[in-house]
LUMKE-443383 format. One record per atom (N, C-alpha, C, O): atom name; residue in one letter; y, x negated, z. Coordinates in steps of 0.2 Angstrom, whole numbers, always signed. Layout:
// residues N
atom:type:c2:c1:c3
CA:a:Y:X:Z
...
//
This chain:
// residues 196
atom:type:c2:c1:c3
N:m:+583:-419:+429
CA:m:+573:-416:+431
C:m:+571:-416:+435
O:m:+571:-420:+439
N:s:+566:-409:+436
CA:s:+564:-405:+440
C:s:+558:-410:+442
O:s:+553:-412:+438
N:v:+558:-413:+452
CA:v:+551:-417:+451
C:v:+545:-410:+450
O:v:+547:-405:+453
N:f:+539:-413:+446
CA:f:+534:-408:+448
C:f:+528:-412:+453
O:f:+525:-417:+454
N:v:+528:-405:+457
CA:v:+524:-405:+464
C:v:+517:-402:+466
O:v:+516:-396:+468
N:k:+512:-407:+466
CA:k:+506:-404:+464
C:k:+505:-402:+474
O:k:+508:-405:+478
N:i:+501:-396:+475
CA:i:+499:-398:+480
C:i:+493:-395:+483
O:i:+492:-389:+484
N:c:+488:-401:+485
CA:c:+479:-401:+482
C:c:+474:-402:+492
O:c:+477:-402:+497
N:g:+469:-403:+489
CA:g:+466:-402:+495
C:g:+466:-393:+498
O:g:+467:-391:+504
N:l:+466:-388:+492
CA:l:+466:-380:+497
C:l:+461:-376:+495
O:l:+459:-374:+489
N:t:+458:-374:+503
CA:t:+451:-369:+505
C:t:+453:-362:+507
O:t:+448:-358:+505
N:t:+457:-360:+509
CA:t:+460:-353:+510
C:t:+463:-349:+503
O:t:+465:-352:+498
N:p:+463:-343:+503
CA:p:+465:-336:+500
C:p:+475:-337:+504
O:p:+478:-332:+503
N:e:+478:-341:+507
CA:e:+483:-339:+509
C:e:+487:-350:+509
O:e:+492:-351:+512
N:g:+484:-354:+505
CA:g:+487:-360:+507
C:g:+485:-360:+498
O:g:+484:-365:+495
N:v:+484:-356:+495
CA:v:+483:-355:+485
C:v:+490:-350:+486
O:v:+494:-352:+482
N:a:+492:-344:+490
CA:a:+496:-338:+489
C:a:+503:-345:+491
O:a:+508:-345:+487
N:a:+503:-349:+494
CA:a:+510:-351:+497
C:a:+510:-359:+489
O:a:+514:-362:+487
N:v:+504:-359:+488
CA:v:+510:-364:+481
C:v:+511:-357:+477
O:v:+512:-360:+471
N:g:+510:-353:+475
CA:g:+510:-348:+470
C:g:+522:-347:+470
O:g:+526:-348:+466
N:e:+521:-344:+478
CA:e:+529:-343:+481
C:e:+531:-350:+483
O:e:+536:-352:+486
N:s:+527:-352:+480
CA:s:+536:-360:+482
C:s:+537:-363:+477
O:s:+542:-366:+477
N:g:+532:-362:+473
CA:g:+535:-362:+464
C:g:+528:-369:+462
O:g:+527:-373:+458
N:a:+526:-367:+469
CA:a:+523:-379:+462
C:a:+520:-376:+459
O:a:+517:-371:+459
N:d:+521:-384:+456
CA:d:+517:-384:+450
C:d:+510:-383:+447
O:d:+508:-379:+443
N:a:+506:-387:+450
CA:a:+500:-389:+450
C:a:+498:-386:+458
O:a:+502:-385:+463
N:a:+488:-385:+457
CA:a:+483:-383:+465
C:a:+478:-386:+463
O:a:+476:-386:+457
N:g:+476:-392:+467
CA:g:+471:-395:+465
C:g:+465:-393:+472
O:g:+467:-391:+478
N:f:+458:-393:+470
CA:f:+453:-394:+472
C:f:+450:-400:+475
O:f:+452:-405:+473
N:v:+446:-400:+479
CA:v:+444:-406:+479
C:v:+437:-404:+481
O:v:+435:-400:+485
N:f:+432:-412:+474
CA:f:+423:-405:+475
C:f:+419:-415:+479
O:f:+413:-417:+478
N:s:+425:-418:+482
CA:s:+420:-424:+486
C:s:+421:-423:+492
O:s:+425:-420:+494
N:p:+414:-428:+497
CA:p:+413:-425:+502
C:p:+421:-426:+506
O:p:+424:-431:+506
N:s:+425:-421:+508
CA:s:+432:-417:+511
C:s:+432:-414:+517
O:s:+427:-411:+520
N:p:+438:-414:+520
CA:p:+435:-408:+528
C:p:+439:-402:+522
O:p:+437:-396:+522
N:r:+443:-404:+517
CA:r:+445:-402:+514
C:r:+438:-398:+503
O:r:+438:-393:+499
N:e:+436:-403:+504
CA:e:+429:-397:+499
C:e:+427:-390:+501
O:e:+427:-387:+507
N:v:+424:-387:+490
CA:v:+423:-381:+492
C:v:+419:-383:+486
O:v:+419:-389:+485
N:t:+417:-380:+483
CA:t:+410:-379:+477
C:t:+416:-377:+471
O:t:+422:-377:+472
N:p:+415:-377:+467
CA:p:+415:-376:+460
C:p:+415:-367:+461
O:p:+420:-364:+462
N:e:+411:-365:+460
CA:e:+412:-359:+460
C:e:+418:-355:+469
O:e:+421:-350:+467
N:r:+418:-357:+474
CA:r:+425:-356:+475
C:r:+429:-359:+474
O:r:+433:-358:+478
N:a:+432:-363:+470
CA:a:+437:-362:+469
C:a:+440:-360:+463
O:a:+446:-359:+461
N:r:+430:-358:+459
CA:r:+436:-355:+454
C:r:+442:-348:+455
O:r:+447:-347:+451
N:e:+440:-343:+461
CA:e:+437:-336:+465
C:e:+448:-338:+468
O:e:+453:-335:+467
N:l:+446:-345:+472
CA:l:+455:-345:+474
C:l:+457:-346:+468
O:l:+459:-341:+465
N:a:+457:-352:+465
CA:a:+460:-351:+455
C:a:+464:-343:+456
O:a:+470:-342:+457
N:a:+461:-341:+454
CA:a:+458:-333:+453
C:a:+467:-330:+453
O:a:+469:-326:+449
N:a:+471:-332:+459
CA:a:+473:-328:+461
C:a:+483:-335:+461
O:a:+488:-334:+465
N:l:+482:-339:+457
CA:l:+487:-345:+452
C:l:+490:-338:+449
O:l:+487:-334:+447
N:p:+497:-338:+449
CA:p:+500:-337:+444
C:p:+501:-339:+438
O:p:+502:-345:+439
N:a:+501:-339:+433
CA:a:+499:-342:+428
C:a:+503:-349:+427
O:a:+508:-350:+430
N:g:+501:-352:+422
CA:g:+507:-359:+424
C:g:+506:-365:+424
O:g:+506:-370:+420
N:v:+505:-364:+434
CA:v:+500:-367:+440
C:v:+494:-373:+440
O:v:+488:-372:+442
N:r:+497:-377:+438
CA:r:+487:-381:+432
C:r:+483:-382:+437
O:r:+485:-385:+443
N:r:+475:-378:+434
CA:r:+468:-380:+444
C:r:+468:-388:+439
O:r:+468:-390:+433
N:v:+467:-391:+448
CA:v:+467:-399:+447
C:v:+458:-400:+449
O:v:+457:-400:+455
N:a:+453:-402:+446
CA:a:+452:-404:+450
C:a:+448:-411:+452
O:a:+446:-414:+447
N:v:+447:-413:+458
CA:v:+448:-418:+461
C:v:+445:-419:+463
O:v:+443:-416:+468
N:f:+441:-425:+460
CA:f:+435:-432:+465
C:f:+434:-438:+466
O:f:+439:-441:+463
N:r:+430:-442:+470
CA:r:+434:-447:+472
C:r:+425:-449:+469
O:r:+421:-445:+468
N:h:+424:-454:+468
CA:h:+418:-457:+467
C:h:+412:-455:+465
O:h:+407:-459:+466
N:p:+413:-446:+460
CA:p:+407:-442:+456
C:p:+399:-444:+456
O:p:+397:-445:+450
N:p:+396:-444:+459
CA:p:+388:-446:+454
C:p:+387:-444:+450
O:p:+384:-439:+451
N:p:+388:-445:+445
CA:p:+386:-445:+436
C:p:+383:-436:+437
O:p:+380:-433:+441
N:g:+387:-434:+430
CA:g:+382:-424:+428
C:g:+389:-423:+434
O:g:+393:-426:+431
N:w:+391:-422:+439
CA:w:+395:-418:+445
C:w:+400:-415:+441
O:w:+400:-409:+439
N:i:+403:-420:+440
CA:i:+412:-419:+435
C:i:+409:-413:+429
O:i:+410:-407:+429
N:a:+406:-416:+422
CA:a:+402:-409:+419
C:a:+396:-403:+423
O:a:+394:-398:+420
N:r:+396:-404:+428
CA:r:+395:-396:+430
C:r:+400:-394:+438
O:r:+398:-390:+442
N:v:+404:-397:+440
CA:v:+408:-394:+441
C:v:+415:-390:+438
O:v:+419:-386:+441
N:l:+414:-394:+429
CA:l:+418:-390:+425
C:l:+417:-382:+423
O:l:+421:-378:+420
N:e:+408:-383:+428
CA:e:+406:-379:+420
C:e:+410:-369:+425
O:e:+409:-363:+425
N:a:+412:-372:+428
CA:a:+412:-365:+437
C:a:+414:-364:+436
O:a:+415:-359:+432
N:f:+423:-370:+438
CA:f:+430:-369:+438
C:f:+433:-376:+431
O:f:+433:-382:+429
N:p:+436:-368:+428
CA:p:+437:-372:+420
C:p:+445:-375:+423
O:p:+449:-371:+425
N:a:+446:-382:+422
CA:a:+452:-384:+425
C:a:+456:-389:+421
O:a:+453:-391:+416
N:d:+461:-389:+421
CA:d:+467:-391:+418
C:d:+466:-400:+416
O:d:+467:-402:+411
N:w:+464:-403:+422
CA:w:+465:-410:+422
C:w:+463:-409:+429
O:w:+465:-404:+433
N:v:+457:-416:+429
CA:v:+454:-418:+431
C:v:+458:-423:+436
O:v:+463:-424:+433
N:q:+457:-426:+440
CA:q:+459:-431:+442
C:q:+454:-437:+447
O:q:+452:-438:+453
N:s:+454:-440:+444
CA:s:+448:-447:+450
C:s:+451:-455:+449
O:s:+456:-456:+445
N:d:+448:-461:+454
CA:d:+448:-465:+449
C:d:+447:-466:+440
O:d:+444:-465:+435
N:a:+452:-469:+442
CA:a:+450:-471:+431
C:a:+443:-471:+431
O:a:+440:-465:+429
N:v:+438:-477:+432
CA:v:+433:-476:+436
C:v:+429:-472:+434
O:v:+429:-472:+428
N:d:+428:-470:+436
CA:d:+425:-463:+437
C:d:+425:-458:+432
O:d:+419:-456:+430
N:l:+433:-455:+427
CA:l:+432:-455:+422
C:l:+428:-458:+418
O:l:+424:-454:+415
N:s:+428:-466:+415
CA:s:+425:-466:+410
C:s:+423:-466:+407
O:s:+417:-466:+410
N:g:+423:-464:+399
CA:g:+417:-457:+396
C:g:+413:-453:+404
O:g:+408:-454:+409
N:a:+418:-450:+402
CA:a:+418:-442:+410
C:a:+415:-439:+405
O:a:+416:-444:+400
N:d:+412:-435:+402
CA:d:+412:-425:+401
C:d:+419:-422:+403
O:d:+419:-418:+408
N:l:+423:-423:+401
CA:l:+430:-419:+407
C:l:+428:-414:+406
O:l:+426:-411:+410
N:g:+428:-409:+395
CA:g:+425:-401:+394
C:g:+434:-399:+394
O:g:+437:-395:+397
N:g:+437:-407:+389
CA:g:+443:-403:+388
C:g:+451:-404:+391
O:g:+456:-405:+389
N:a:+447:-404:+398
CA:a:+453:-405:+402
C:a:+458:-410:+403
O:a:+453:-412:+401
N:e:+463:-416:+405
CA:e:+465:-418:+400
C:e:+466:-423:+408
O:e:+467:-420:+413
N:a:+464:-429:+409
CA:a:+462:-431:+413
C:a:+469:-437:+418
O:a:+471:-443:+416
N:l:+471:-435:+423
CA:l:+471:-439:+430
C:l:+471:-445:+432
O:l:+469:-445:+438
N:p:+472:-450:+430
CA:p:+465:-457:+434
C:p:+471:-460:+439
O:p:+477:-462:+438
N:v:+468:-462:+447
CA:v:+472:-460:+453
C:v:+471:-471:+451
O:v:+468:-474:+446
N:l:+475:-473:+455
CA:l:+475:-479:+456
C:l:+480:-480:+461
O:l:+484:-476:+461
N:r:+477:-489:+468
CA:r:+476:-484:+471
C:r:+481:-488:+476
O:r:+477:-493:+475
N:s:+486:-491:+481
CA:s:+491:-497:+483
C:s:+482:-500:+486
O:s:+477:-498:+488
N:g:+488:-508:+484
CA:g:+482:-514:+484
C:g:+476:-517:+480
O:g:+474:-523:+480
N:a:+474:-509:+477
CA:a:+467:-511:+470
C:a:+474:-516:+467
O:a:+480:-515:+467
N:p:+469:-523:+461
CA:p:+471:-522:+455
C:p:+473:-515:+449
O:p:+469:-511:+447
N:l:+479:-517:+447
CA:l:+479:-512:+439
C:l:+474:-515:+436
O:l:+470:-519:+437
N:p:+476:-509:+428
CA:p:+469:-509:+426
C:p:+475:-512:+421
O:p:+481:-511:+422
N:p:+468:-516:+414
CA:p:+477:-523:+408
C:p:+483:-516:+404
O:p:+489:-517:+402
N:l:+478:-509:+406
CA:l:+484:-505:+401
C:l:+483:-498:+407
O:l:+479:-495:+410
N:l:+491:-496:+405
CA:l:+491:-489:+411
C:l:+490:-483:+409
O:l:+493:-482:+404
N:p:+487:-480:+411
CA:p:+488:-474:+406
C:p:+493:-469:+403
O:p:+499:-470:+405
N:e:+492:-464:+400
CA:e:+499:-456:+401
C:e:+502:-456:+404
O:e:+508:-457:+403
N:l:+498:-455:+410
CA:l:+502:-452:+418
C:l:+494:-453:+421
O:l:+488:-453:+419
N:l:+500:-454:+428
CA:l:+495:-456:+433
C:l:+494:-455:+437
O:l:+499:-451:+437
N:l:+490:-453:+446
CA:l:+492:-452:+450
C:l:+492:-461:+456
O:l:+486:-464:+457
N:f:+500:-463:+458
CA:f:+497:-465:+463
C:f:+496:-467:+471
O:f:+501:-466:+475
N:e:+491:-471:+473
CA:e:+489:-465:+480
C:e:+490:-467:+485
O:e:+493:-473:+483
N:g:+490:-466:+491
CA:g:+490:-473:+499
C:g:+478:-477:+495
O:g:+474:-475:+490
N:p:+479:-480:+500
CA:p:+472:-482:+500
C:p:+467:-481:+501
O:p:+462:-485:+500
N:e:+468:-474:+504
CA:e:+463:-468:+504
C:e:+464:-462:+504
O:e:+467:-459:+509
N:s:+461:-457:+499
CA:s:+462:-453:+500
C:s:+464:-446:+506
O:s:+462:-447:+512
N:g:+468:-443:+506
CA:g:+468:-437:+509
C:g:+469:-439:+515
O:g:+471:-435:+519
N:a:+469:-445:+518
CA:a:+472:-448:+526
C:a:+480:-451:+526
O:a:+481:-457:+529
N:g:+484:-447:+523
CA:g:+489:-446:+524
C:g:+493:-453:+525
O:g:+499:-453:+528
N:r:+490:-458:+524
CA:r:+493:-466:+524
C:r:+493:-467:+518
O:r:+489:-466:+514
N:t:+504:-470:+517
CA:t:+508:-471:+515
C:t:+504:-476:+509
O:t:+499:-480:+508
N:a:+510:-473:+503
CA:a:+507:-476:+496
C:a:+514:-484:+499
O:a:+519:-484:+502
N:d:+511:-487:+496
CA:d:+516:-493:+492
C:d:+523:-494:+488
O:d:+525:-498:+483
N:w:+526:-490:+492
CA:w:+535:-486:+488
C:w:+535:-490:+482
O:w:+534:-488:+476
N:e:+536:-498:+485
CA:e:+537:-502:+480
C:e:+533:-504:+473
O:e:+536:-505:+468
N:a:+527:-504:+474
CA:a:+520:-505:+467
C:a:+522:-500:+465
O:a:+521:-498:+459
N:a:+523:-496:+468
CA:a:+525:-486:+464
C:a:+531:-486:+460
O:a:+533:-483:+454
N:a:+534:-489:+464
CA:a:+543:-487:+463
C:a:+540:-491:+454
O:a:+540:-490:+448
N:a:+540:-495:+457
CA:a:+536:-501:+447
C:a:+534:-496:+445
O:a:+537:-491:+446
N:l:+527:-496:+442
CA:l:+525:-492:+439
C:l:+530:-484:+436
O:l:+532:-480:+431
N:a:+530:-483:+443
CA:a:+534:-475:+438
C:a:+542:-479:+430
O:a:+546:-477:+426
N:a:+541:-487:+435
CA:a:+549:-489:+428
C:a:+546:-487:+422
O:a:+550:-485:+418
N:q:+535:-487:+421
CA:q:+535:-488:+415
C:q:+531:-483:+412
O:q:+530:-483:+405
N:v:+529:-480:+415
CA:v:+526:-470:+414
C:v:+529:-468:+419
O:v:+531:-471:+424
N:p:+527:-460:+416
CA:p:+526:-453:+424
C:p:+518:-454:+429
O:p:+513:-452:+428
N:v:+522:-458:+436
CA:v:+517:-457:+440
C:v:+519:-450:+445
O:v:+525:-449:+447
N:i:+513:-446:+446
CA:i:+514:-442:+452
C:i:+514:-448:+460
O:i:+511:-453:+462
N:l:+518:-447:+463
CA:l:+512:-453:+469
C:l:+513:-447:+475
O:l:+518:-443:+476
N:a:+506:-448:+480
CA:a:+502:-448:+481
C:a:+501:-453:+490
O:a:+501:-460:+491
N:g:+500:-450:+494
CA:g:+496:-455:+502
C:g:+503:-455:+505
O:g:+508:-458:+504
N:g:+502:-451:+512
CA:g:+507:-448:+514
C:g:+511:-444:+514
O:g:+512:-442:+520
N:l:+515:-442:+512
CA:l:+520:-438:+511
C:l:+522:-431:+516
O:l:+517:-427:+518
N:h:+527:-429:+516
CA:h:+527:-424:+523
C:h:+535:-420:+520
O:h:+538:-423:+516
N:p:+537:-413:+522
CA:p:+543:-412:+518
C:p:+548:-417:+525
O:p:+553:-414:+526
N:d:+548:-420:+528
CA:d:+554:-425:+530
C:d:+553:-433:+526
O:d:+557:-438:+527
N:n:+548:-434:+521
CA:n:+550:-440:+518
C:n:+550:-440:+514
O:n:+553:-445:+511
N:v:+546:-432:+510
CA:v:+547:-434:+503
C:v:+552:-436:+497
O:v:+550:-439:+492
N:g:+562:-432:+499
CA:g:+567:-433:+497
C:g:+565:-439:+499
O:g:+561:-441:+494
N:a:+565:-442:+501
CA:a:+567:-452:+506
C:a:+560:-455:+498
O:a:+560:-461:+495
N:a:+558:-452:+497
CA:a:+549:-455:+491
C:a:+553:-456:+486
O:a:+555:-461:+482
N:i:+554:-448:+485
CA:i:+559:-447:+478
C:i:+564:-451:+475
O:i:+564:-453:+469
N:s:+568:-452:+480
CA:s:+572:-454:+478
C:s:+573:-467:+478
O:s:+577:-471:+475
N:s:+568:-465:+482
CA:s:+563:-472:+482
C:s:+563:-473:+473
O:s:+567:-474:+470
N:v:+555:-471:+471
CA:v:+550:-471:+466
C:v:+551:-472:+461
O:v:+550:-477:+458
N:r:+556:-465:+459
CA:r:+560:-458:+455
C:r:+553:-459:+454
O:r:+550:-465:+453
N:p:+547:-451:+454
CA:p:+546:-452:+450
C:p:+543:-449:+447
O:p:+548:-448:+443
N:w:+539:-445:+445
CA:w:+541:-438:+440
C:w:+539:-435:+443
O:w:+540:-429:+443
N:g:+532:-437:+450
CA:g:+527:-430:+450
C:g:+526:-432:+459
O:g:+528:-438:+461
N:v:+524:-428:+464
CA:v:+524:-429:+469
C:v:+518:-425:+471
O:v:+520:-419:+470
N:d:+511:-427:+473
CA:d:+506:-422:+476
C:d:+506:-424:+487
O:d:+507:-429:+489
N:v:+503:-419:+489
CA:v:+504:-416:+496
C:v:+497:-416:+497
O:v:+495:-415:+491
N:s:+490:-416:+503
CA:s:+490:-414:+504
C:s:+487:-411:+514
O:s:+486:-406:+516
N:s:+485:-417:+516
CA:s:+485:-419:+525
C:s:+494:-417:+528
O:s:+495:-415:+533
N:g:+502:-417:+523
CA:g:+505:-418:+527
C:g:+507:-408:+525
O:g:+512:-406:+527
N:v:+504:-406:+523
CA:v:+507:-396:+523
C:v:+499:-396:+527
O:v:+495:-397:+523
N:e:+497:-395:+531
CA:e:+493:-393:+535
C:e:+495:-395:+542
O:e:+499:-398:+546
N:s:+488:-387:+543
CA:s:+491:-386:+550
C:s:+486:-386:+557
O:s:+487:-386:+563
N:a:+478:-387:+551
CA:a:+471:-393:+552
C:a:+470:-396:+548
O:a:+475:-398:+546
N:p:+466:-398:+547
CA:p:+464:-405:+541
C:p:+458:-396:+538
O:p:+455:-393:+542
N:g:+460:-397:+530
CA:g:+457:-395:+529
C:g:+463:-386:+526
O:g:+461:-382:+522
N:v:+469:-387:+529
CA:v:+470:-377:+533
C:v:+474:-380:+531
O:v:+474:-386:+532
N:k:+480:-375:+526
CA:k:+489:-378:+522
C:k:+491:-373:+528
O:k:+486:-370:+531
N:s:+497:-372:+529
CA:s:+502:-370:+532
C:s:+508:-366:+525
O:s:+511:-369:+521
N:p:+508:-361:+526
CA:p:+512:-360:+520
C:p:+518:-360:+521
O:p:+521:-358:+516
N:e:+522:-363:+527
CA:e:+526:-363:+531
C:e:+530:-372:+527
O:e:+535:-373:+524
N:r:+523:-377:+529
CA:r:+527:-382:+529
C:r:+526:-384:+521
O:r:+529:-388:+519
N:v:+519:-379:+515
CA:v:+517:-380:+508
C:v:+524:-377:+505
O:v:+526:-380:+499
N:k:+531:-372:+508
CA:k:+538:-370:+505
C:k:+543:-374:+507
O:k:+549:-373:+506
N:a:+540:-381:+511
CA:a:+546:-382:+513
C:a:+546:-387:+513
O:a:+549:-390:+518
N:f:+540:-391:+508
CA:f:+538:-400:+505
C:f:+541:-397:+496
O:f:+543:-401:+493
N:v:+540:-389:+491
CA:v:+543:-390:+488
C:v:+550:-385:+489
O:v:+552:-381:+485
N:a:+551:-386:+493
CA:a:+560:-384:+494
C:a:+562:-396:+493
O:a:+563:-398:+488
N:a:+562:-398:+496
CA:a:+563:-403:+501
C:a:+561:-409:+496
O:a:+563:-414:+497
N:a:+556:-406:+490
CA:a:+554:-409:+486
C:a:+561:-406:+480
O:a:+566:-409:+477
N:r:+560:-402:+479
CA:r:+566:-400:+469
C:r:+573:-400:+476
O:r:+577:-396:+473
N:g:+574:-402:+479
CA:g:+585:-406:+481
C:g:+580:-411:+483
O:g:+578:-413:+488
N:f:+581:-413:+475
CA:f:+581:-420:+475
C:f:+582:-422:+469
O:f:+579:-427:+469
N:e:+585:-421:+461
CA:e:+586:-419:+453
C:e:+584:-424:+450
O:e:+589:-427:+451
N:q:+581:-427:+448
CA:q:+584:-432:+445
C:q:+588:-432:+438
O:q:+589:-426:+436
N:d:+589:-438:+434
CA:d:+593:-437:+432
C:d:+589:-441:+421
O:d:+592:-440:+416
//
């Protein structure tokens, strides 16, 4: 089975084009303070160039009340990604929730049907705890994020056996600027590891 690949933190037409050309499955747009933050209107503009079938993901980190709904009015996302506590009771406007669990944080009593397992801090390039991620991936589909790049994604897939992988800073030429070459190299490296 092919590994699901998400490229997160898109800010430029070149980055979006690289997502389409590389065959990645999802594109993430950040709506929280970050070098990768975009407005909902800018995200909609950028996402218009994505091929059909690529999932549009609205990414948050502890958004203020009402901000998720406001973003989704302007940017029709397929998934809303944020810490589980942020998604509880939020109006997702028909989008699917993608709860984030972090290395070192306590796990919820009931695991979500699909989750993103991240390093301690989003977008900082800090590697997630692969052992903890593997334990989760044995129970539910996990998208592994945190500190991934073209040179280690194969080892990560081999160790964790995730359903998917997510990269942001690991494919950048500068903070917030995706390198098309690194995006394509990441997807190729991830696709090189087929899972049974």
